[in-house]
C-alpha positions as CSV (number, residue, x, y, z in Angstrom):
1,M,3.5,15.6,2.2
2,A,5.9,17.4,4.5
3,K,3.1,18.5,6.8
4,Q,1.9,15.1,7.1
5,K,5.1,14.0,8.6
6,T,5.6,16.5,11.5
7,D,1.5,15.7,12.4
8,P,1.6,13.7,15.5
9,N,-1.5,11.9,14.2
10,Y,0.3,11.0,10.7
11,K,2.0,7.3,11.2
12,V,3.0,5.0,8.7
13,I,2.1,1.2,9.8
14,A,2.7,-0.8,6.7
15,E,4.9,-0.2,3.4
16,N,5.0,-2.6,-0.1
17,R,8.8,-1.6,-0.7
18,R,8.7,-4.2,-3.1
19,A,5.8,-2.6,-5.7
20,R,7.7,-0.1,-7.2
21,F,10.4,-2.3,-7.9
22,D,8.1,-5.2,-9.2
23,Y,5.8,-2.8,-11.0
24,A,5.7,0.8,-12.9
25,I,3.3,2.7,-11.3
26,E,1.2,5.2,-13.2
27,E,-1.2,6.8,-10.7
28,D,-1.9,6.1,-7.1
29,I,-5.3,6.6,-4.8
30,E,-6.0,7.1,-1.3
31,C,-8.6,4.6,-0.3
32,G,-10.5,4.2,3.2
33,I,-10.5,0.7,4.6
34,I,-13.3,-1.0,6.7
35,L,-11.7,-2.2,9.9
36,Q,-13.1,-4.4,13.1
37,G,-12.1,-2.8,16.4
38,S,-9.4,-5.6,17.3
39,E,-8.0,-4.8,13.8
40,V,-7.5,-1.1,14.6
41,K,-5.8,-1.9,17.6
42,S,-3.6,-4.1,16.5
43,L,-2.4,-1.6,13.4
44,R,-2.1,0.8,16.3
45,A,0.2,-1.6,18.2
46,G,2.1,-2.1,14.5
47,G,1.5,-5.5,13.4
48,S,0.5,-5.6,9.5
49,N,2.0,-6.5,6.5
50,I,1.1,-5.6,2.8
51,A,3.5,-7.1,0.7
52,E,1.8,-10.1,-0.3
53,S,-1.6,-8.1,-0.8
54,Y,-3.4,-7.0,-4.3
55,A,-6.7,-5.0,-4.6
56,T,-9.3,-6.3,-7.1
57,V,-12.7,-5.1,-8.1
58,D,-15.9,-7.1,-7.4
59,D,-19.7,-6.4,-7.9
60,G,-18.9,-2.9,-7.9
61,E,-16.7,-2.8,-4.8
62,L,-13.4,-2.6,-4.2
63,W,-11.6,-5.0,-1.9
64,L,-7.9,-5.6,-0.4
65,V,-6.9,-9.3,-0.5
66,N,-4.5,-11.4,1.6
67,S,-3.5,-8.6,3.9
68,Y,-2.2,-9.6,7.2
69,I,-3.2,-7.8,10.4
70,A,-1.5,-9.5,13.6
71,P,-4.3,-10.8,15.9
72,Y,-4.7,-8.5,19.2
73,E,-4.0,-10.5,22.3
74,Q,-6.2,-8.5,24.3
75,A,-9.4,-9.1,22.5
76,K,-11.1,-11.9,23.9
77,M,-14.2,-12.5,22.3
78,F,-14.2,-10.2,19.3
79,K,-11.0,-11.9,17.6
80,H,-10.4,-11.0,14.0
81,E,-9.2,-13.4,10.9
82,E,-6.0,-12.4,10.4
83,R,-6.0,-12.6,6.5
84,R,-9.8,-11.8,5.7
85,R,-10.9,-9.8,2.8
86,R,-11.1,-5.8,3.9
87,K,-13.2,-3.6,1.9
88,L,-12.0,-0.2,0.4
89,L,-13.8,2.7,0.3
90,V,-13.4,5.0,-2.9
91,S,-15.8,7.3,-4.9
92,R,-18.1,6.0,-7.6
93,K,-16.1,7.6,-10.2
94,Q,-12.9,6.4,-8.9
95,M,-14.4,2.9,-8.9
96,S,-15.1,3.0,-12.4
97,N,-11.8,4.0,-13.4
98,L,-10.3,1.6,-11.4
99,W,-12.4,-1.2,-12.6
100,N,-11.5,0.5,-16.3
101,A,-7.9,-0.1,-15.6
102,T,-7.8,-3.5,-14.2
103,Q,-10.6,-5.3,-16.9
104,R,-9.7,-3.6,-19.9
105,K,-6.5,-2.2,-19.9
106,G,-4.8,-5.3,-18.1
107,M,-3.3,-3.2,-15.0
108,T,-2.8,-4.6,-11.3
109,L,-4.1,-2.5,-8.2
110,V,-1.3,-2.8,-5.9
111,P,-1.1,-1.9,-2.2
112,L,1.9,0.6,-1.4
113,V,1.6,2.5,1.9
114,L,-0.8,1.8,5.0
115,Y,-1.0,4.5,7.7
116,F,-3.3,6.8,9.6
117,N,-4.1,10.2,8.5
118,H,-3.5,13.7,10.1
119,R,-7.0,13.0,11.5
120,G,-6.2,9.1,12.9
121,L,-8.2,7.4,10.2
122,A,-6.6,4.2,8.8
123,K,-6.0,4.9,5.2
124,I,-4.3,2.8,2.4
125,K,-3.0,3.9,-1.0
126,I,-3.6,2.0,-3.8
127,G,-1.2,2.2,-7.0
128,I,-2.7,1.5,-10.5
129,A,0.6,-0.5,-11.9
130,K,1.7,-2.1,-14.8
131,G,4.1,-5.4,-14.2
132,K,7.6,-4.7,-15.0
133,K,9.8,-7.1,-17.0
134,T,13.0,-8.6,-16.0
135,H,15.0,-6.2,-18.4
136,D,13.3,-3.5,-16.9
137,K,14.0,-4.3,-13.0
138,R,17.2,-4.9,-14.2
139,E,17.7,-1.4,-15.5
140,T,16.1,-0.1,-12.2
141,Q,18.7,-1.9,-10.2
142,A,21.3,-0.7,-12.4
143,K,20.3,3.2,-12.0
144,R,19.8,2.7,-8.4
145,D,23.3,1.2,-8.2
146,W,25.1,4.3,-10.2
147,S,23.2,6.8,-8.2
148,R,24.4,5.3,-5.0
149,Q,28.1,5.0,-6.5
150,K,27.9,9.0,-7.7
151,Q,26.7,9.5,-4.0
152,R,30.0,7.9,-2.7
153,L,32.3,9.5,-4.9
154,L,31.0,13.0,-4.5
155,K,31.2,12.5,-0.7
156,D,35.1,11.2,-1.0
157,H,35.7,14.1,-3.1
158,S,34.4,16.6,-0.6
């Protein structure tokens, strides 16, 4: 991961920060994403949101639903639809694992981060997650607050 951050081509486009709070993520998978030309240009400009989106397995294919990619103003004739379903690319083995997790185990597929990898290709990281209950969220919040307070105390005494 440290190598990717120093790589000039690696760039995070959109991050779903709320996902780790709302879900207990058990595993994550890197997927390719099929985009139109104006969508890629818009992503390079930085206009996207994956906070309200989710992934689903339909007819043996993986789809990203309700993700937002802003319209690209310079595209006059070949504009894209902002919230269209976008196909995700994974191997057959990963697809069967995802189908198993969602249909049999009741898990959810949550997009975590959308980025350009070191080769300049758009990728999305999907988390296989289980929804947290309210008391689990409170516990996570309490741990986070305590770690912040601990850091402040250590900083003040140093």
